[in-house]
ZAGUVO-949518 format. One record per residue (C-alpha): y, z, x; residue in one letter. Coordinates in steps of 0.2 Angstrom, whole numbers, padded with zeros to 4 digits, always signed. Each point is the difference from the previous one (the first is absolute). Layout:
// residues N
YZXa;...
This chain:
// residues 376
-0405+0088+0188x;+0004-0017+0010x;-0017-0006+0007x;-0002-0002+0021x;-0001-0020+0000x;+0018-0001-0011x;+0017+0008+0005x;+0007+0013-0012x;+0015-0006-0013x;+0011+0013-0009x;+0000-0003-0020x;+0013+0004-0011x;-0007+0011-0014x;+0012+0005-0017x;-0004+0012-0011x;-0005-0006-0016x;-0005-0017+0007x;-0017-0004+0003x;-0003-0016+0011x;+0007+0002+0018x;+0009-0016+0010x;+0000+0003+0020x;+0020-0001+0007x;-0001-0015+0008x;+0000-0008-0015x;+0018+0001-0010x;-0001+0007-0017x;-0003-0013-0016x;+0014-0001-0009x;-0008+0010-0017x;-0002+0015+0012x;+0017+0000+0004x;+0005+0000-0017x;-0012+0014-0004x;+0008+0010+0014x;+0019-0004-0006x;-0004+0005-0018x;-0010+0017+0005x;+0012+0005+0010x;+0015-0003-0014x;-0011+0006-0016x;-0006+0015+0007x;+0017+0008+0003x;+0008-0007-0018x;-0017+0007-0008x;+0004+0017+0007x;+0017-0001-0005x;-0003-0003-0019x;-0015+0010-0001x;+0011+0014+0005x;+0014-0002-0014x;-0013-0003-0016x;-0003+0016-0009x;-0015+0010+0000x;-0005-0006-0020x;+0002-0017+0005x;-0021-0002-0004x;-0003-0011-0016x;-0007+0009-0013x;-0019+0003+0000x;+0000-0005+0020x;-0007+0014+0012x;+0012+0006+0012x;+0002-0006+0014x;+0001+0010+0017x;+0015+0002+0012x;-0006-0012+0012x;-0006-0015-0013x;+0020+0001-0007x;+0005-0001+0016x;-0007-0020+0001x;-0001-0003-0018x;+0008-0015-0008x;-0005+0002-0019x;+0017+0005-0006x;+0011-0015-0001x;+0015-0001+0011x;+0016-0003-0011x;+0013-0009+0006x;+0020+0005-0001x;+0011-0015-0003x;+0019+0001+0001x;+0011+0002-0015x;+0011-0012-0003x;+0015+0001-0012x;-0001-0012-0015x;+0016-0007+0003x;+0011+0001+0017x;+0017+0007+0001x;+0014-0011-0002x;+0011-0005+0017x;+0015+0006-0002x;+0011-0009+0011x;+0015+0008+0011x;+0013-0017+0001x;+0015+0003-0008x;+0000-0017-0010x;-0014+0007-0010x;+0010+0011-0009x;+0013-0003-0012x;+0019+0005+0006x;+0009+0016-0008x;+0015-0005-0008x;+0014+0013+0004x;+0015+0002-0010x;+0004+0000-0018x;-0003-0017-0009x;+0006-0012-0001x;+0008-0003+0016x;+0014-0012+0002x;+0000-0008+0017x;+0014-0014+0005x;-0006-0011+0014x;+0019-0006+0009x;+0003-0004+0017x;+0020-0005+0001x;-0006-0015+0008x;-0009-0014-0009x;-0014-0009+0008x;-0008+0014+0009x;-0014+0001-0014x;+0006+0009-0015x;-0009-0010-0014x;-0015-0001+0012x;-0001+0018+0001x;+0001+0002-0017x;-0013-0013-0007x;-0013+0007+0014x;+0002+0018-0002x;+0001-0001-0020x;-0016-0009+0001x;-0006+0014+0014x;+0004+0015-0013x;-0008-0011-0015x;-0017-0002+0010x;+0002+0019+0003x;-0002+0003-0020x;+0020+0002-0003x;+0009-0006-0014x;+0014-0009+0008x;+0014-0009-0009x;+0011-0012+0015x;+0018-0004-0005x;+0008-0015+0008x;+0018+0006-0001x;+0007-0014+0010x;+0011-0010-0014x;-0002-0019+0002x;-0009-0002+0016x;-0017+0009-0006x;-0014-0004+0011x;-0012+0016-0002x;-0008-0011-0015x;-0004-0014+0013x;-0009+0010+0012x;-0012+0008-0014x;-0003-0020-0007x;+0009+0006-0017x;+0013-0011+0001x;-0008-0011-0016x;-0002+0015-0010x;+0017+0009-0001x;+0005-0006-0018x;+0011+0016-0003x;+0012+0011+0012x;+0011+0016-0002x;+0015-0009-0006x;-0008-0005-0017x;-0008+0018+0000x;+0018+0006-0002x;+0005-0015-0011x;-0013+0005-0012x;-0009-0018+0001x;-0016+0008+0003x;-0009+0018+0005x;-0004+0008+0017x;-0017-0001+0001x;+0001-0022-0005x;+0011+0000+0017x;-0011+0011+0010x;-0013-0014+0008x;-0018+0007+0006x;-0009-0005+0013x;-0018-0009-0003x;-0007+0007+0013x;+0005+0017-0002x;+0005+0005-0015x;+0007+0015+0005x;+0015-0009+0009x;+0015-0006-0010x;+0016-0011+0005x;+0015+0001-0008x;+0015-0012+0004x;+0020+0007-0004x;+0004-0019-0004x;-0004-0018+0001x;+0006-0011+0014x;+0016-0008+0003x;+0007+0012-0013x;+0013+0014+0001x;-0001+0016-0010x;+0011+0006-0012x;+0015+0011+0004x;-0007+0018-0007x;-0016+0000+0011x;+0000+0011+0014x;-0008+0015+0006x;-0001+0008-0019x;-0008-0014-0007x;-0013+0000+0015x;-0001+0019-0002x;-0004-0002-0021x;-0015-0014+0006x;-0009+0014+0011x;+0001+0011-0013x;-0006-0014-0013x;-0016+0001+0012x;-0003+0014+0002x;+0001+0005-0019x;-0011-0016-0006x;-0015+0003-0010x;-0013-0007+0013x;+0005+0013+0012x;+0013+0004+0015x;-0006-0010+0016x;-0003+0012+0016x;+0012-0013+0008x;+0015-0009-0002x;+0004-0010+0013x;+0017-0009+0001x;+0004-0017+0012x;+0018+0004+0004x;+0011-0016+0004x;+0008-0002+0016x;+0016+0006+0004x;+0011+0016-0006x;+0008-0008-0013x;+0000+0002-0019x;-0019-0004-0002x;-0004+0012+0015x;+0007+0014-0009x;-0007-0003-0017x;-0017-0003+0008x;+0001+0018+0010x;+0006+0010-0015x;-0016+0005-0008x;-0008+0003+0017x;-0007+0017+0004x;-0006-0006+0016x;+0001-0017+0013x;-0008-0010+0013x;+0011-0006+0012x;-0007-0017+0007x;+0007-0007+0016x;-0004-0011+0015x;+0000+0005+0019x;+0017-0007+0003x;+0018+0007+0002x;+0006-0009-0015x;-0011+0006-0012x;+0000+0017+0006x;+0019+0001-0002x;+0000-0008-0018x;-0017+0017-0003x;+0014+0012+0007x;+0013-0004-0011x;-0013+0000-0016x;-0009+0018+0005x;+0019+0004-0002x;+0002-0005-0017x;-0018+0003-0006x;+0006+0019+0006x;+0015+0000-0008x;-0007-0006-0016x;-0012+0015+0000x;-0014-0009+0008x;-0009+0013+0013x;-0018-0004+0002x;+0002-0017+0011x;-0015-0008+0010x;+0002-0015+0011x;-0012-0017+0001x;+0004-0008+0016x;-0007-0019-0004x;-0002-0014+0012x;-0005+0009+0016x;-0008-0009+0015x;-0009+0009+0014x;+0003-0013+0011x;+0019+0001-0001x;-0001+0018+0002x;-0009+0000+0014x;+0012-0014+0009x;+0014+0011-0006x;+0007-0014-0010x;-0001+0011-0015x;+0004+0020-0006x;-0017+0009-0002x;-0003+0010-0016x;+0004+0016+0008x;+0019-0007+0006x;+0002-0005-0017x;-0006+0016-0011x;+0010+0010+0015x;+0016-0012-0005x;-0002+0003-0019x;-0009+0017+0000x;-0010-0003-0015x;-0018+0003-0004x;-0011-0015+0004x;-0011-0005-0015x;-0007-0016+0008x;+0000-0014+0014x;-0003-0016-0005x;-0004-0014+0014x;+0005-0016+0002x;-0012-0012-0009x;+0001-0019-0007x;-0012+0005-0012x;+0016+0004-0009x;+0005-0017-0004x;-0015-0006-0005x;-0002+0014-0015x;+0018-0002-0004x;-0004-0018-0002x;-0014+0004-0010x;+0006+0013-0011x;-0016+0011+0006x;+0006+0016+0009x;-0007+0007+0017x;-0008+0015-0006x;-0013-0014-0011x;-0004-0010+0015x;-0020+0001+0005x;-0003+0005+0013x;+0019+0009+0001x;+0011-0003+0014x;+0007+0013+0011x;+0018+0000-0011x;-0009+0000-0015x;-0008+0016+0006x;+0016+0005+0007x;+0007+0002-0018x;-0018+0009-0009x;+0005+0011+0013x;+0016+0003-0004x;-0002+0000-0019x;-0013+0015+0005x;+0013+0011+0008x;+0013-0006-0015x;-0013+0009-0011x;-0002+0015+0007x;+0018+0002+0009x;-0006-0001+0018x;+0006-0008+0013x;-0003-0004+0018x;+0004+0001+0014x;+0004-0009+0018x;-0004+0002+0015x;+0005-0007+0018x;-0016-0005+0011x;+0004-0003+0018x;-0013-0014+0007x;-0006+0005+0021x;+0007-0015+0010x;-0011-0011+0005x;-0008+0003+0020x;+0004-0013+0009x;-0015-0004+0014x;+0003-0011+0018x;-0003-0018-0010x;+0013+0003-0011x;+0012-0004+0015x;-0004-0017+0000x;+0000+0000-0019x;-0019+0004-0005x;
Protein backbone atom coordinates (compact mmCIF):
# COMPACT_ATOMS: atom_id res chain seq x y z
CA UNK A 1 0.00 0.00 0.00
CA UNK A 2 1.23 3.46 -0.73
CA UNK A 3 1.43 6.05 2.04
CA UNK A 4 -1.06 8.87 2.23
CA UNK A 5 1.50 11.64 1.68
CA UNK A 6 2.97 10.20 -1.51
CA UNK A 7 1.14 9.29 -4.75
CA UNK A 8 0.89 5.63 -5.69
CA UNK A 9 3.27 4.35 -8.41
CA UNK A 10 2.83 1.14 -10.37
CA UNK A 11 5.66 -1.37 -10.18
CA UNK A 12 6.67 -4.18 -12.58
CA UNK A 13 7.48 -7.47 -10.93
CA UNK A 14 8.85 -10.39 -13.03
CA UNK A 15 8.60 -13.97 -11.90
CA UNK A 16 11.95 -15.08 -10.59
CA UNK A 17 13.27 -11.53 -10.29
CA UNK A 18 13.47 -10.37 -6.67
CA UNK A 19 14.03 -6.64 -6.96
CA UNK A 20 11.40 -4.34 -8.35
CA UNK A 21 11.84 -1.10 -10.28
CA UNK A 22 9.30 1.62 -11.09
CA UNK A 23 7.95 1.93 -14.64
CA UNK A 24 8.93 5.58 -14.83
CA UNK A 25 12.61 4.58 -15.00
CA UNK A 26 13.88 2.62 -18.08
CA UNK A 27 15.03 -0.90 -17.28
CA UNK A 28 18.79 -1.41 -17.33
CA UNK A 29 20.55 -3.34 -20.11
CA UNK A 30 21.24 -6.47 -17.97
CA UNK A 31 17.52 -6.70 -17.23
CA UNK A 32 16.60 -6.58 -20.95
CA UNK A 33 19.25 -9.17 -21.78
CA UNK A 34 17.86 -11.49 -19.11
CA UNK A 35 14.35 -11.10 -20.46
CA UNK A 36 15.46 -11.78 -24.04
CA UNK A 37 17.46 -14.86 -23.09
CA UNK A 38 14.63 -16.31 -21.03
CA UNK A 39 12.19 -15.92 -23.93
CA UNK A 40 14.50 -17.93 -26.26
CA UNK A 41 15.99 -20.47 -23.89
CA UNK A 42 12.74 -21.78 -22.40
CA UNK A 43 11.15 -22.96 -25.71
CA UNK A 44 14.50 -24.34 -26.83
CA UNK A 45 14.97 -26.31 -23.64
CA UNK A 46 11.42 -27.65 -23.95
CA UNK A 47 11.99 -28.92 -27.49
CA UNK A 48 15.34 -30.46 -26.59
CA UNK A 49 14.00 -32.20 -23.51
CA UNK A 50 11.12 -33.75 -25.42
CA UNK A 51 13.54 -35.28 -27.93
CA UNK A 52 15.68 -36.92 -25.24
CA UNK A 53 15.07 -40.62 -24.36
CA UNK A 54 13.74 -41.64 -20.98
CA UNK A 55 17.05 -43.29 -19.91
CA UNK A 56 19.14 -40.20 -20.73
CA UNK A 57 20.15 -39.75 -17.03
CA UNK A 58 23.66 -40.74 -16.00
CA UNK A 59 24.35 -44.01 -14.20
CA UNK A 60 23.78 -43.91 -10.43
CA UNK A 61 22.02 -40.57 -10.54
CA UNK A 62 18.48 -40.36 -9.16
CA UNK A 63 15.65 -40.16 -11.71
CA UNK A 64 14.36 -36.68 -12.27
CA UNK A 65 10.74 -35.79 -12.53
CA UNK A 66 9.14 -34.91 -15.84
CA UNK A 67 9.04 -31.25 -14.82
CA UNK A 68 12.77 -31.17 -14.08
CA UNK A 69 13.52 -32.86 -17.42
CA UNK A 70 11.81 -30.04 -19.27
CA UNK A 71 14.25 -27.45 -17.90
CA UNK A 72 17.34 -29.63 -17.48
CA UNK A 73 20.58 -28.58 -19.26
CA UNK A 74 22.83 -31.26 -17.77
CA UNK A 75 22.90 -33.27 -21.09
CA UNK A 76 25.39 -31.85 -23.63
CA UNK A 77 23.90 -30.59 -26.89
CA UNK A 78 25.68 -31.95 -29.99
CA UNK A 79 25.65 -29.77 -33.07
CA UNK A 80 25.38 -31.44 -36.47
CA UNK A 81 27.94 -30.36 -39.08
CA UNK A 82 27.04 -30.49 -42.76
CA UNK A 83 28.69 -33.25 -44.74
CA UNK A 84 31.18 -31.97 -47.25
CA UNK A 85 32.60 -34.16 -50.05
CA UNK A 86 36.32 -34.76 -49.82
CA UNK A 87 36.85 -34.30 -53.56
CA UNK A 88 34.57 -31.87 -55.42
CA UNK A 89 33.15 -33.21 -58.69
CA UNK A 90 34.99 -32.06 -61.82
CA UNK A 91 33.49 -29.24 -63.82
CA UNK A 92 32.33 -30.47 -67.21
CA UNK A 93 32.29 -27.89 -69.96
CA UNK A 94 29.86 -28.04 -72.83
CA UNK A 95 31.90 -25.91 -75.19
CA UNK A 96 32.54 -27.48 -78.56
CA UNK A 97 36.20 -26.50 -78.70
CA UNK A 98 36.97 -28.37 -75.48
CA UNK A 99 36.55 -31.68 -77.26
CA UNK A 100 38.44 -33.33 -80.07
CA UNK A 101 36.51 -33.63 -83.34
CA UNK A 102 35.52 -37.10 -84.45
CA UNK A 103 37.37 -38.19 -87.57
CA UNK A 104 34.88 -39.27 -90.23
CA UNK A 105 35.63 -41.50 -93.19
CA UNK A 106 38.40 -43.96 -93.89
CA UNK A 107 41.99 -42.97 -93.21
CA UNK A 108 44.11 -41.69 -94.71
CA UNK A 109 41.89 -39.08 -96.28
CA UNK A 110 43.49 -37.68 -99.44
CA UNK A 111 42.27 -34.11 -99.97
CA UNK A 112 43.28 -31.89 -102.89
CA UNK A 113 43.00 -28.11 -102.51
CA UNK A 114 42.42 -26.50 -105.89
CA UNK A 115 40.85 -23.48 -107.54
CA UNK A 116 41.69 -23.19 -111.23
CA UNK A 117 42.49 -19.48 -110.97
CA UNK A 118 45.80 -18.41 -109.45
CA UNK A 119 46.17 -16.05 -106.51
CA UNK A 120 42.95 -16.95 -104.67
CA UNK A 121 44.70 -18.49 -101.63
CA UNK A 122 45.22 -22.21 -102.28
CA UNK A 123 48.68 -22.37 -100.67
CA UNK A 124 47.58 -20.19 -97.74
CA UNK A 125 44.61 -22.48 -97.18
CA UNK A 126 46.79 -25.59 -97.38
CA UNK A 127 49.27 -24.26 -94.80
CA UNK A 128 46.68 -23.03 -92.29
CA UNK A 129 44.23 -25.92 -92.60
CA UNK A 130 47.07 -28.45 -92.42
CA UNK A 131 48.53 -26.94 -89.26
CA UNK A 132 45.04 -26.63 -87.75
CA UNK A 133 44.54 -30.37 -88.29
CA UNK A 134 47.91 -31.04 -86.64
CA UNK A 135 46.92 -28.88 -83.66
CA UNK A 136 43.75 -30.95 -83.32
CA UNK A 137 45.92 -34.05 -82.87
CA UNK A 138 45.85 -35.60 -86.35
CA UNK A 139 48.91 -36.60 -88.35
CA UNK A 140 49.16 -34.62 -91.58
CA UNK A 141 51.38 -34.83 -94.68
CA UNK A 142 51.17 -31.80 -96.97
CA UNK A 143 52.37 -32.32 -100.56
CA UNK A 144 53.33 -29.30 -102.65
CA UNK A 145 52.43 -30.47 -106.15
CA UNK A 146 53.29 -27.19 -107.85
CA UNK A 147 56.25 -28.07 -110.08
CA UNK A 148 58.90 -25.36 -110.40
CA UNK A 149 56.81 -22.77 -108.52
CA UNK A 150 56.52 -24.22 -105.04
CA UNK A 151 55.61 -21.78 -102.25
CA UNK A 152 54.24 -23.96 -99.46
CA UNK A 153 57.64 -24.25 -97.80
CA UNK A 154 57.89 -20.44 -97.64
CA UNK A 155 54.54 -20.04 -95.91
CA UNK A 156 55.49 -22.69 -93.36
CA UNK A 157 59.01 -21.33 -92.79
CA UNK A 158 60.64 -24.61 -93.89
CA UNK A 159 62.41 -23.44 -97.06
CA UNK A 160 65.91 -23.97 -95.58
CA UNK A 161 65.20 -27.55 -94.52
CA UNK A 162 64.08 -29.01 -97.87
CA UNK A 163 67.07 -31.09 -99.06
CA UNK A 164 65.33 -33.85 -101.01
CA UNK A 165 62.16 -33.96 -103.06
CA UNK A 166 59.95 -36.58 -104.69
CA UNK A 167 62.12 -36.50 -107.81
CA UNK A 168 65.12 -37.76 -105.79
CA UNK A 169 62.91 -40.43 -104.23
CA UNK A 170 61.78 -41.69 -107.64
CA UNK A 171 65.35 -41.66 -108.93
CA UNK A 172 66.54 -43.69 -105.94
CA UNK A 173 68.83 -40.97 -104.56
CA UNK A 174 67.16 -40.93 -101.13
CA UNK A 175 64.48 -42.59 -99.08
CA UNK A 176 60.96 -41.30 -98.61
CA UNK A 177 61.48 -40.49 -94.94
CA UNK A 178 64.49 -38.34 -95.90
CA UNK A 179 62.37 -36.25 -98.24
CA UNK A 180 59.72 -35.63 -95.55
CA UNK A 181 60.37 -32.42 -93.59
CA UNK A 182 58.95 -32.52 -90.07
CA UNK A 183 57.75 -29.29 -88.53
CA UNK A 184 59.53 -28.46 -85.27
CA UNK A 185 56.48 -26.69 -83.82
CA UNK A 186 54.10 -29.61 -84.45
CA UNK A 187 55.83 -32.94 -84.94
CA UNK A 188 52.73 -34.56 -86.46
CA UNK A 189 52.90 -32.23 -89.48
CA UNK A 190 55.22 -33.09 -92.39
CA UNK A 191 55.95 -31.40 -95.72
CA UNK A 192 56.82 -33.15 -98.98
CA UNK A 193 57.79 -31.21 -102.11
CA UNK A 194 57.50 -32.62 -105.61
CA UNK A 195 60.54 -30.87 -107.04
CA UNK A 196 63.02 -28.11 -106.41
CA UNK A 197 62.44 -24.57 -107.67
CA UNK A 198 63.21 -23.92 -111.32
CA UNK A 199 63.39 -27.61 -112.12
CA UNK A 200 61.50 -29.79 -114.57
CA UNK A 201 59.83 -33.11 -113.95
CA UNK A 202 60.93 -36.22 -115.84
CA UNK A 203 58.79 -37.24 -118.79
CA UNK A 204 57.42 -40.31 -117.03
CA UNK A 205 56.11 -38.40 -114.01
CA UNK A 206 52.33 -38.19 -113.91
CA UNK A 207 49.26 -39.22 -111.98
CA UNK A 208 50.46 -42.80 -111.55
CA UNK A 209 53.67 -41.65 -109.89
CA UNK A 210 51.71 -39.53 -107.41
CA UNK A 211 49.40 -42.47 -106.71
CA UNK A 212 52.46 -44.61 -105.95
CA UNK A 213 53.71 -41.87 -103.62
CA UNK A 214 50.42 -41.77 -101.71
CA UNK A 215 50.41 -45.57 -101.40
CA UNK A 216 53.96 -45.43 -100.04
CA UNK A 217 52.83 -42.94 -97.38
CA UNK A 218 49.99 -45.27 -96.41
CA UNK A 219 52.30 -48.27 -95.92
CA UNK A 220 55.30 -46.65 -94.22
CA UNK A 221 56.64 -48.04 -90.96
CA UNK A 222 55.79 -44.96 -88.86
CA UNK A 223 52.12 -45.50 -89.65
CA UNK A 224 49.70 -44.06 -92.11
CA UNK A 225 48.85 -40.36 -91.69
CA UNK A 226 45.31 -39.27 -91.00
CA UNK A 227 45.31 -36.64 -93.75
CA UNK A 228 47.27 -36.24 -96.99
CA UNK A 229 46.69 -32.72 -98.29
CA UNK A 230 47.78 -31.91 -101.87
CA UNK A 231 48.39 -28.30 -102.84
CA UNK A 232 47.27 -28.20 -106.47
CA UNK A 233 48.89 -25.83 -108.98
CA UNK A 234 46.86 -23.20 -110.80
CA UNK A 235 45.31 -23.92 -114.16
CA UNK A 236 43.82 -27.08 -115.62
CA UNK A 237 46.85 -28.43 -117.47
CA UNK A 238 48.89 -31.59 -116.82
CA UNK A 239 49.95 -30.44 -113.34
CA UNK A 240 46.32 -30.13 -112.30
CA UNK A 241 45.46 -33.60 -113.67
CA UNK A 242 48.47 -35.10 -111.84
CA UNK A 243 47.52 -33.49 -108.51
CA UNK A 244 43.87 -34.60 -108.49
CA UNK A 245 44.54 -38.21 -109.55
CA UNK A 246 45.11 -39.79 -106.09
CA UNK A 247 42.52 -37.63 -104.27
CA UNK A 248 39.10 -38.83 -103.17
CA UNK A 249 37.79 -35.44 -101.94
CA UNK A 250 38.46 -31.85 -102.91
CA UNK A 251 38.32 -28.37 -101.39
CA UNK A 252 37.67 -25.61 -103.91
CA UNK A 253 39.05 -22.19 -102.96
CA UNK A 254 37.46 -19.19 -104.64
CA UNK A 255 36.90 -15.48 -104.15
CA UNK A 256 33.60 -13.61 -104.68
CA UNK A 257 34.43 -12.22 -108.12
CA UNK A 258 33.20 -13.32 -111.52
CA UNK A 259 36.59 -14.43 -112.89
CA UNK A 260 37.24 -16.81 -109.99
CA UNK A 261 33.71 -18.15 -110.15
CA UNK A 262 33.91 -18.92 -113.85
CA UNK A 263 37.20 -20.83 -113.37
CA UNK A 264 35.81 -22.61 -110.30
CA UNK A 265 32.79 -23.78 -112.24
CA UNK A 266 35.08 -25.27 -114.89
CA UNK A 267 37.18 -27.02 -112.23
CA UNK A 268 34.08 -28.57 -110.64
CA UNK A 269 33.25 -30.26 -113.92
CA UNK A 270 36.79 -31.67 -114.22
CA UNK A 271 36.74 -32.98 -110.65
CA UNK A 272 33.44 -34.75 -111.20
CA UNK A 273 34.73 -36.28 -114.42
CA UNK A 274 37.70 -37.65 -112.48
CA UNK A 275 35.34 -39.36 -110.01
CA UNK A 276 35.65 -36.92 -107.09
CA UNK A 277 32.14 -36.36 -105.75
CA UNK A 278 32.95 -34.97 -102.29
CA UNK A 279 33.66 -31.34 -103.14
CA UNK A 280 33.40 -28.49 -100.66
CA UNK A 281 34.05 -24.80 -101.07
CA UNK A 282 36.00 -22.13 -99.15
CA UNK A 283 35.19 -18.52 -100.01
CA UNK A 284 38.29 -16.41 -99.39
CA UNK A 285 38.88 -12.67 -99.04
CA UNK A 286 35.33 -11.68 -98.16
CA UNK A 287 34.67 -8.03 -97.32
CA UNK A 288 31.42 -7.32 -95.55
CA UNK A 289 31.56 -3.59 -96.21
CA UNK A 290 31.62 -4.17 -99.97
CA UNK A 291 28.82 -6.72 -99.68
CA UNK A 292 26.66 -4.17 -97.84
CA UNK A 293 27.39 -1.61 -100.53
CA UNK A 294 26.48 -4.20 -103.19
CA UNK A 295 29.98 -3.95 -104.70
CA UNK A 296 30.75 -7.63 -104.03
CA UNK A 297 28.70 -10.78 -104.31
CA UNK A 298 27.58 -12.29 -101.04
CA UNK A 299 28.51 -15.79 -99.93
CA UNK A 300 24.94 -16.90 -100.52
CA UNK A 301 25.18 -15.75 -104.13
CA UNK A 302 28.45 -17.65 -104.59
CA UNK A 303 26.95 -20.79 -103.11
CA UNK A 304 23.90 -20.57 -105.35
CA UNK A 305 26.05 -20.12 -108.44
CA UNK A 306 28.43 -23.04 -107.77
CA UNK A 307 26.03 -25.35 -105.92
CA UNK A 308 28.64 -26.64 -103.44
CA UNK A 309 28.62 -27.22 -99.70
CA UNK A 310 30.30 -24.37 -97.83
CA UNK A 311 33.29 -25.47 -95.76
CA UNK A 312 34.47 -22.08 -94.58
CA UNK A 313 34.31 -18.32 -94.98
CA UNK A 314 37.61 -16.41 -94.71
CA UNK A 315 37.38 -12.64 -94.23
CA UNK A 316 39.85 -10.19 -95.73
CA UNK A 317 42.75 -9.76 -93.29
CA UNK A 318 45.91 -7.69 -93.63
CA UNK A 319 47.68 -10.10 -91.28
CA UNK A 320 47.89 -12.64 -94.13
CA UNK A 321 50.69 -10.70 -95.83
CA UNK A 322 52.61 -10.33 -92.57
CA UNK A 323 52.36 -14.02 -91.75
CA UNK A 324 53.42 -14.97 -95.29
CA UNK A 325 56.53 -12.81 -95.14
CA UNK A 326 57.47 -14.19 -91.72
CA UNK A 327 56.81 -17.82 -92.63
CA UNK A 328 54.43 -18.09 -89.69
CA UNK A 329 50.86 -19.33 -90.46
CA UNK A 330 47.86 -17.38 -89.23
CA UNK A 331 46.55 -20.14 -87.00
CA UNK A 332 49.64 -19.88 -84.78
CA UNK A 333 49.23 -16.15 -84.07
CA UNK A 334 48.56 -15.05 -80.50
CA UNK A 335 46.10 -13.44 -80.14
CA UNK A 336 44.36 -15.15 -83.07
CA UNK A 337 43.06 -13.14 -85.99
CA UNK A 338 39.64 -13.45 -87.59
CA UNK A 339 41.09 -15.19 -90.63
CA UNK A 340 43.02 -17.63 -88.43
CA UNK A 341 39.89 -18.54 -86.48
CA UNK A 342 38.01 -19.05 -89.73
CA UNK A 343 40.70 -21.47 -90.96
CA UNK A 344 40.49 -23.42 -87.69
CA UNK A 345 36.72 -23.72 -88.03
CA UNK A 346 37.11 -24.91 -91.62
CA UNK A 347 39.58 -27.57 -90.48
CA UNK A 348 37.13 -28.70 -87.78
CA UNK A 349 34.38 -29.15 -90.38
CA UNK A 350 36.77 -30.98 -92.68
CA UNK A 351 37.51 -33.55 -89.97
CA UNK A 352 33.86 -34.30 -89.32
CA UNK A 353 32.85 -33.92 -93.00
CA UNK A 354 30.52 -31.13 -91.99
CA UNK A 355 29.57 -27.89 -93.72
CA UNK A 356 28.15 -24.48 -92.88
CA UNK A 357 25.14 -22.72 -94.31
CA UNK A 358 25.02 -19.16 -95.55
CA UNK A 359 21.95 -17.19 -94.47
CA UNK A 360 20.68 -13.93 -95.90
CA UNK A 361 19.92 -11.38 -93.19
CA UNK A 362 17.89 -8.32 -94.13
CA UNK A 363 18.54 -5.18 -92.15
CA UNK A 364 15.65 -2.99 -91.17
CA UNK A 365 15.70 0.45 -92.83
CA UNK A 366 16.69 3.26 -90.51
CA UNK A 367 13.86 5.49 -89.38
CA UNK A 368 14.21 8.99 -90.72
CA UNK A 369 13.21 11.70 -88.32
CA UNK A 370 12.31 15.32 -88.79
CA UNK A 371 15.88 16.58 -88.44
CA UNK A 372 17.08 14.28 -91.24
CA UNK A 373 15.52 16.72 -93.67
CA UNK A 374 18.12 19.27 -92.58
CA UNK A 375 21.04 16.84 -92.71
CA UNK A 376 20.79 15.79 -89.05
